[in-house]
N, C-alpha and C positions, 0 to 999 in steps of 0.2 A: 601334415608335410610343409605347408607353407612357413608355419611357424618356426619349424626346425631349420628351414632355409635360411629365414631370417637371421636366426640365432647363429647358424655357422657364419653368415656374412658378417655379423658385428664380432665375433671371435676372430675372424680374420683381420678386420680392421683393428681390434686390440693389439693381436700380435704386431701386426705391422709398424704400431705407434709404439711399441713396447710397454702399453699400460697393463700395470699387475694385475693378476687377477683378485688380490686383496685388496687392492685400493678401490674406495668407494669414487669409481668415475661411472657418470650415468651414459646411456647411449647418445644421448642427445649431445653430451659434450665430446663424444669420442668421433661422432659424424662430425661436428663442427670443426674437430681438431685436423682431421683427414680433409677436409674440404669437399665432401661428397655427400650425396643423398643414398638412402638404401634403396637400390633399385636391383637388385639381383634376380628376384621372384619377377619383377616385370620385364627382364630380358629373358628370363625363361618362357615367359608366356608368350611373348613376342615372338620367339622363335619357334614355338610350338605351333601358333598361327600361321606362320609363313609355312612350315611344313606341311601342315593341314592342307592348306591350300594347293602346295606344291603336288601333293599326292591326288587330290581332287581334280586337278586339271590334267594331271597323267592320264587318268581314265582306265589304268588296268586293273591287276588283280588286287593291288593295295588298297584302290577306291572302293572296290568291291568288299573287302573285309572290313574298311571303315565304316561304310555305310550300312553294314549290317544284312548284305545281299547273298551271304553263304549260306546254301542248302546243307541241312543234315541235322542232327540232334544236337540240342543244347547239352552242355555239362551238367552234373548234377550240383546241388548245392547252390549258395549264393553266387548270383551272377556278379562277374566282374565288371567294374566302373568301364565304360568306354570314352575314347578320346573325344568324341563328340558331346558325349554327357558331360565332360569335364569343360568343354569349352562353354556349354549354356551356363554351367554354374559361374564359371570364371567370367564372362563377359554380359550374359543376358540376352545373346542371341539365341534363337531357336535354330537346332543343327538345321533344319531344310532350308531356313533362311541363308544361312552361311553358305550352304551347299549351292543354292541357286546364285548366290553373287559369285562365288568361284567359277561356276559353269559358264558365267555369261562374261568369262575374261575381264571382269572389273576387280583383279586381284588387288591392286594397289588402293581403290577404293574399301574394299571389304577389309583387308589388314588394317587401314589406316582407322577406318569406325570402330573395328573390334579392339584395337589397341585404346582409343580413345575410350570406350566403354571402361575398359581395364583401368585406366588410369583414374578415371572418374570413381569408380568403386575402392580404388586403394587410397585415393586422397581423402577420403572421408572418414 
Protein backbone atom coordinates (compact mmCIF):
# COMPACT_ATOMS: atom_id res chain seq x y z
CA UNK A 1 0.00 0.00 0.00
CA UNK A 2 2.86 2.34 0.81
CA UNK A 3 4.40 1.85 -2.61
CA UNK A 4 1.05 2.59 -4.26
CA UNK A 5 0.71 5.83 -2.29
CA UNK A 6 4.21 6.89 -3.29
CA UNK A 7 3.47 6.08 -6.93
CA UNK A 8 0.25 8.10 -6.77
CA UNK A 9 2.12 11.04 -5.26
CA UNK A 10 4.67 10.95 -8.08
CA UNK A 11 1.84 10.76 -10.61
CA UNK A 12 0.29 13.88 -9.06
CA UNK A 13 3.58 15.77 -9.34
CA UNK A 14 4.05 14.66 -12.95
CA UNK A 15 0.53 15.84 -13.81
CA UNK A 16 1.07 19.22 -12.13
CA UNK A 17 4.36 19.73 -13.97
CA UNK A 18 2.89 18.43 -17.24
CA UNK A 19 5.64 15.84 -17.64
CA UNK A 20 4.80 13.46 -20.47
CA UNK A 21 4.32 9.87 -19.42
CA UNK A 22 6.42 8.71 -22.38
CA UNK A 23 9.30 11.04 -21.48
CA UNK A 24 12.23 9.48 -19.63
CA UNK A 25 12.17 11.77 -16.59
CA UNK A 26 13.29 10.23 -13.31
CA UNK A 27 11.37 10.63 -10.08
CA UNK A 28 14.30 12.52 -8.59
CA UNK A 29 14.18 14.99 -11.46
CA UNK A 30 10.42 15.48 -11.06
CA UNK A 31 10.85 16.14 -7.33
CA UNK A 32 13.69 18.58 -8.06
CA UNK A 33 11.55 20.46 -10.60
CA UNK A 34 8.65 20.63 -8.17
CA UNK A 35 10.95 21.72 -5.34
CA UNK A 36 9.43 19.24 -2.88
CA UNK A 37 10.21 16.00 -1.12
CA UNK A 38 8.10 12.89 -1.30
CA UNK A 39 6.20 13.01 2.01
CA UNK A 40 2.60 11.91 1.46
CA UNK A 41 3.12 8.62 3.31
CA UNK A 42 4.81 10.41 6.21
CA UNK A 43 1.91 12.86 6.49
CA UNK A 44 -0.57 9.99 6.56
CA UNK A 45 1.42 8.21 9.26
CA UNK A 46 1.66 11.37 11.35
CA UNK A 47 -2.09 11.95 11.16
CA UNK A 48 -2.85 8.34 12.03
CA UNK A 49 -0.57 8.55 15.06
CA UNK A 50 -2.34 11.72 16.19
CA UNK A 51 -5.72 10.04 15.70
CA UNK A 52 -4.69 6.98 17.71
CA UNK A 53 -3.56 9.27 20.53
CA UNK A 54 -6.86 11.13 20.43
CA UNK A 55 -8.86 7.90 20.64
CA UNK A 56 -6.73 6.52 23.47
CA UNK A 57 -7.02 9.70 25.53
CA UNK A 58 -10.79 9.82 25.07
CA UNK A 59 -11.13 6.46 26.86
CA UNK A 60 -14.53 5.43 25.56
CA UNK A 61 -15.82 2.61 23.35
CA UNK A 62 -13.39 3.41 20.52
CA UNK A 63 -10.45 2.94 22.91
CA UNK A 64 -11.76 -0.47 23.98
CA UNK A 65 -12.11 -1.53 20.33
CA UNK A 66 -8.64 -0.25 19.47
CA UNK A 67 -6.94 -2.07 22.32
CA UNK A 68 -8.91 -5.27 21.68
CA UNK A 69 -10.86 -5.46 24.91
CA UNK A 70 -14.23 -6.18 23.30
CA UNK A 71 -15.83 -9.41 24.50
CA UNK A 72 -17.21 -11.98 22.10
CA UNK A 73 -16.19 -14.49 19.47
CA UNK A 74 -13.56 -13.72 16.89
CA UNK A 75 -14.46 -13.85 13.23
CA UNK A 76 -13.59 -16.94 11.25
CA UNK A 77 -10.64 -16.97 8.89
CA UNK A 78 -7.55 -14.83 8.83
CA UNK A 79 -7.63 -12.03 11.37
CA UNK A 80 -7.51 -8.51 10.03
CA UNK A 81 -4.62 -6.27 10.88
CA UNK A 82 -5.08 -3.89 13.77
CA UNK A 83 -4.24 -0.22 13.90
CA UNK A 84 -1.86 -0.80 16.81
CA UNK A 85 -0.19 -3.62 14.89
CA UNK A 86 0.34 -1.24 12.01
CA UNK A 87 1.78 1.32 14.43
CA UNK A 88 4.33 -1.21 15.65
CA UNK A 89 5.39 -2.09 12.10
CA UNK A 90 5.64 1.57 11.04
CA UNK A 91 7.45 2.93 14.07
CA UNK A 92 8.98 0.13 16.08
CA UNK A 93 7.05 1.15 19.22
CA UNK A 94 5.33 -1.68 21.02
CA UNK A 95 1.61 -0.94 21.30
CA UNK A 96 1.63 -1.10 25.11
CA UNK A 97 4.43 1.46 25.31
CA UNK A 98 2.52 3.82 23.05
CA UNK A 99 -0.70 3.36 25.03
CA UNK A 100 1.14 4.12 28.29
CA UNK A 101 2.61 7.30 26.83
CA UNK A 102 -0.81 8.45 25.66
CA UNK A 103 -2.51 7.68 28.95
CA UNK A 104 0.06 9.68 30.88
CA UNK A 105 -0.99 12.74 28.85
CA UNK A 106 2.38 13.08 27.21
CA UNK A 107 0.77 13.28 23.79
CA UNK A 108 3.22 15.74 22.29
CA UNK A 109 6.20 13.67 23.43
CA UNK A 110 4.65 10.44 22.17
CA UNK A 111 3.66 11.82 18.78
CA UNK A 112 7.02 13.56 18.35
CA UNK A 113 9.00 10.47 19.34
CA UNK A 114 6.88 8.21 17.13
CA UNK A 115 7.14 10.55 14.16
CA UNK A 116 10.92 10.79 14.66
CA UNK A 117 11.15 7.00 14.48
CA UNK A 118 9.05 6.98 11.31
CA UNK A 119 11.28 9.60 9.69
CA UNK A 120 14.40 7.65 10.63
CA UNK A 121 13.00 4.46 9.09
CA UNK A 122 11.89 6.15 5.88
CA UNK A 123 15.09 8.12 5.27
CA UNK A 124 17.28 5.01 5.40
